[in-house]
N, C-alpha and C positions, 0 to 999 in steps of 0.2 A: 287632598287636592280637590278643588272645586271645579267641576267640569260641566260645561253647557253643551247640549246636543240640540242642533237646530233641525227640526223635522222628525216625525215619528213614523217611520216606514220600515222596510226590510233591513236597511243598513243600520238604523238606530237599534232595532231589535237585536241584531247580532252583537252589536257593541255592548248594550246593556246586559244581555244574557251572560256575556263573558265576564263583565266587570262588577256585576251586582253584589257579589259576596265580598267585595273589597271594602275598604274604609273610605273610599272616595265619595264625595257628595255630588250626586248627579242631578242636573236640572234639564228637563226636556221641554223645549219650546216648540209648540205646534200651532200653526196658523188657523187650523180648523177650530170650529166653535166647541167641539166635544169629541170624545172618542168615537162616537157613532158616525161622525162626519169625516173622520180620518180614514186612511186606506193604506194597504200594502202595495208598494210598487206602482206609483202613478195614481191618477184620479180614480180609475177603475181598473181592477186587475182580474186576470182570468184564473189565477191560482195554479199555474203550471210550475212545477218544481223540476228542474232539469239536473241530471247528473251527467256531466260531459267535460271532456278536455278540449273539445273543439268549438264550444259555443258558450255564451253567457258572460264573457268578459275577457279583458286583456291581462288580468292579474293572475298570479299563480295560486290555484286552490286545489289541493290534492283531493282525490276521489273520496278518501276516508272522511274528510271534513264535510264534503258535499253530502255524503250519505247521512252523516250525523245530523246535519241541519235539516235535511228532508224529514228524518224521523222526528225531529223537534217539532216541526210544523204539524205533522200528522198526529202527534201526541196531543195536540191542542184541539183536535176535532172532537165532536161529541160521541161519534160512533166509529171513527176510523174508516169512513167511507171515502173512497177515491177511485179514480180510473188510472190504470198503469199500462205502460207500453214502452216501446223502443223504436227509434228511427233508424231505418236502413240496415237492420241486422239481417234482413232477408236479402240474400245475395242477388236473387232474381230482380228485385226492385232496384237495388243499388246499381247493378249492371245496366238496367234499362235506362236509368237517368244518366249514368256516366257516358253511355254510348251516344247520347244526344248533346253532349257538351256541358252537362251540369256537374257540379261538385256536391254530392250528397253529404250531409252532416250527420255524424253518428252521435246518438245520445239516448239515455234512458229518461223517462219522465213519469211524474206522478201528478195527476190532475185533480185538484181539490174543488175547483169550481168557484165562481164569483159569489154564489149564494152562501158558501161556507166561510168566506174570508172575513166578513164582519164579525162572525162569532169567534173565529180564531183570533182575530186582532183583539177583541174584547177580553178573551180568556188570558192572552198574554199580558194585556194591560192590567187586569186584576191581579195577576201574579206579581208584576213589578210594583204595584201599589202597596203590597204588603211589606216592602222593604223601606225602612225608615230613612235610608240615605238616597232614595229616588223620589224626585218631586216633578210633577207634571204641571205645565202652564199652557192652557189652551187660549185661543183668541190672541195668540202672541205672534204678531207679525214683525219679524226681524228684518230691518231694512238695510243694515250695514254693520260692519265690525271695525273697530279701531284698535290698532296694535300699540300697546305700551310696553315698557320694559317689564317683562315677567307677568304681564296681564293682558287680557283681551276684553275690550268693552263691546257690549251689544247695544245698538242704538244710542251710543255715547252715554250710557247710564250704568248698566249692570256689569260689574267686573268679574272675570273668571280667570283661573289659572290656565285653563285650556278650553278651547272651543272646537267642537267637531261639527262640521257642516254635513248634514245628511238629508238634504231637501229633495233629492230625487230629480226627475226630469221637470216636474212642475215648479221647481224652485229656480227656474232659469233667470228670473229677475235679480234675485239676490246674488247668484253666481256672477252675473254680468257686472253688478255693482262692485263685487269683490275684485273681479278681474280688472276693472277700470282703476281701482285703487292700488292693486298689487299685480301689475302685469307680469312680474317675474314668476308668479305662480303657474303660469301657463307653459306647458312643454310642447304642446301641439294643438293648433287651432286651424287646421287646413281642411278638415273633412266635414261634410254635411250628409246626413241620411234622410232622404225625403222620398215620398212616393204616394201610393194610394192604398186604400183598403178595397180588396177585390171580393165580390160576393157572387156565388153561383149556387145552383141547386145541389143538394146532397147527393143525388143519384149519379151525378157526373164524376164525383170523386169518392164514391162509396167504397170501392175496393181499396183505394189508398187510405181512406180514413179507418177502415176496419183493420188494415194491416199495421198501421203505425200511429194513427190519430194525429200526431204532429209531424209533418214533414218539413224539413229545412234543407234548402238547396241554394247554391250560389251559381251565378252564370255570368260569364264575361260577354257583355253585349257588343254588338257591332260598333257602337259609339265609343267603346273603350271603357265605359263605366261598368263596375261590378254591380250586379243586381241580385237581390236575395229575397227569399220568402221569410216571413217572421210572424209568429203568433197565429198559427192555424187553429180555427175554432169550428170543428164539426158540429152541426146543429146549433150553431151559435148566434150571436146578435151583434150588430154594428152599433156603436155608441159614439158620442162625442166627448171630447175632453175640453173643459173650460180652463183656459190659462189666464183668465182675467180680462185682458184686452183683446183676446182672439180665441177661436175654437179650432180644434183639429179633430181628427177621427181616429177611432180605435175599434177593437173588437174583443169579445169575451164569450165564454161558454159557462153555462150553469150545470150543476150536477143533476138537478131534477127537471127543470123546465127546458124544453128543447124546441128548436125551430126546424124548418125544412131546408134551411140553407147552410152552407159552409162559407166562412169568410177568412181571409188571411191578408197580411200586408205584403205588398211588393215594394221594396225599398231600393232606391238607387244611391250608391255611395259616390258622392262628388268630392274629388280632392282638388283643391285650388292652390294657387301659389301666391307668392308675395306680389302685391301688398295685402292680400286678403288675410284677415285675422279675426273675423267675427262670424263664426258659423251660427251662433244663436241669433244674431241680428239678421243674417241672411234667411234662416229658416222662419223667423218671426215675420219678416217682410213678405215671404211667400204666403204664409198663413193669413196675414192681414189682407193681402190682396185677394186671396180666395174668399175671405169673409166679406170683403167689400163688394165682390161680385154676387155673392149668395145672400147677403143680408146679415145683420148683426147676429153673432152666435150661431150662424148656419154654415153648413159645408155644402160642397157641390156634388151632385149625383149625376152620373152620365152612363149611358150604355156603352159597351165596348165598341160597337160598330160606329157610333158617333164620335167616340174618342179617337179612333183610328182616322176618321175622315175630317176631324176638326169641325164638327157641326154640333150645334146646341141640341141637347136632348129635350124633346117636348112631350114625348109619350113613352111609357114603359110597355113591355109585352108580357112575357111569361114569368119573369123573375120578380117576385114581390119583395121589396126592401124590408129588412128587419129594423132599420132605424126609424124612429118616430117621424111622422110626416112633418111636424113643425120644426124639425132639426136640419132639414136639407131643402135645397131648391134644385130643380132640374136645370142643368146648364152645360157649359163647356169648360172643362178643366184646362184646356190648352191656352185659355186666356190668362191663366195664372202661372202655369208651369213653363220653364225654359224648354226650348225645342228638344235639346239633347236628352233631357230627362224623360219627356214624353216618348221619344223614339226608343229609348232604352227599355221602357216599360212595355211598349208594343213588341219589340224584338223578343223580350223575355216571354210574354204571353204566347206569341206565335210558336216559339220553340217548345214551350211547355205543352202546348196543344199536340205536338207530335208524340209526346209521351202519354198525355192524358187527353184523348179526344173529347171535345166539348168545352174545354177551358176557354177557347177563343170564340164561343158562340156569340152571335151579334147582340143578344139581349142580356148577357151577363153584365154585372154592375161594377162601376168604379166610383168610390167616394174619395174626395180630396179636400184638404191635404192630410196626409199622415207624415208627421215629422218627429224625429227622435232627438230630443234636446240633451244629448250627452256627448256632443261633438268636441267640446274643449277637454283636452287632457290636462289635468291639474296635478302638480307635484306636491307630495307630502314631505319633501326634504328641504323646502325653502324656509319654512317657519317651524319653530319648535312648539309653539302654542296654538297654532291654527292648522287643523287637519280637514281633509275632504274624504268622505267615504260614500260608497254606493254609486248610483247612476250619475249623480251630479259631478262626480270626479272624472267622468269619462272613462273609467276603468272597468265598469260593469254594465251589463245589459239584461240582468235576470234577477229574480227574487233570491235564488240561492247564492249567486255570486255577490250580490249586494249584501246579503246577510253575512256571508263569509268575510267580506271586506271589513265590515264593522267588527266582527269577531277578532280578526287578525290585528286590527288597529288597537283594540282594547288589550289584547294579549301583549302587544308591543309596549303599550303604556305601563302595564303591570310590571313587565320585566325591567323597564328602565327606572321605575320608581323604587323597586325593591333593592 
């Protein structure tokens, strides 16, 4: 069988690793110019590998497979250096958050660091290149797929027996094109996750960082929206993600280079009803509006005090941004965000401050927008020859779950062919 994989990230790695010893002919199409420009899990990744039943995705992945895939990535490091911890196994911390209305999320984690990921990705790539049935195509921008009887065309040119879409969150354009062509692929398109990247000095969350490094909590805000933390980065850095026609914000940590700040995402889950059916379009609109206010390829930076009072930030005080100066402008996030989202974030921060004093300090920083483009839930039962894996499917939200999704898809293909 001739199989095309669109995108070379975590999901594609899981798929290829499982199927590489078969007789199938595998072609990987990656829009980046070379392996050094590609990445695992989004534009820039932090390298956190979670083992959890409570987070990472909506698909079923048993703990044994998660642990196996964690070991797979660790085995690709040069010296097996990583940070390890667990979230909320300490009952005192769990009870402290729970008492204030938060739902703590349990998980184990292994932090490899952004600085190791390129080396890991290159090591995996070199291994795959030794297989004669695996072929890589860089600078390959796939703009659409065409379904024929028993075949799938890429860009109306190259024909394959099966096409596996693994473009992650950054591949939202291709996903939207496919959805427009095949709306029956969508099983749920009513949710949007958007919010801010929050940055504060390490000393405020020092005890929390030392205890668990990565803390994940959910909170039902007074607006009715569920708000959660995501991707906590002790001594980390804020970065931008370039989606081509707009930029968003993200965060990461390195294993060796450290800052004096901690950053994490505060995301609000918005669930809309009919006739809403375009979470990617809605999120893109908010991102473009933010960029319009901040300038091309820039995000908005605001102090917490000004965010609460809907005033433009003109000066910073004690907290020094870790994002490069040319990537942001001081402004007012409220001009881009719907009111209920802003109110949900404020309610979350104020309540978090009751657990961690100092989180709601006036001069802590908010960057916007942070938007997660995995809101469309796509079905793998509608088409025999077109499949979706990883974050672009809407079923995963982490490196390990995305890798597992690819692994399980390959396993299913092998079983059905035999």
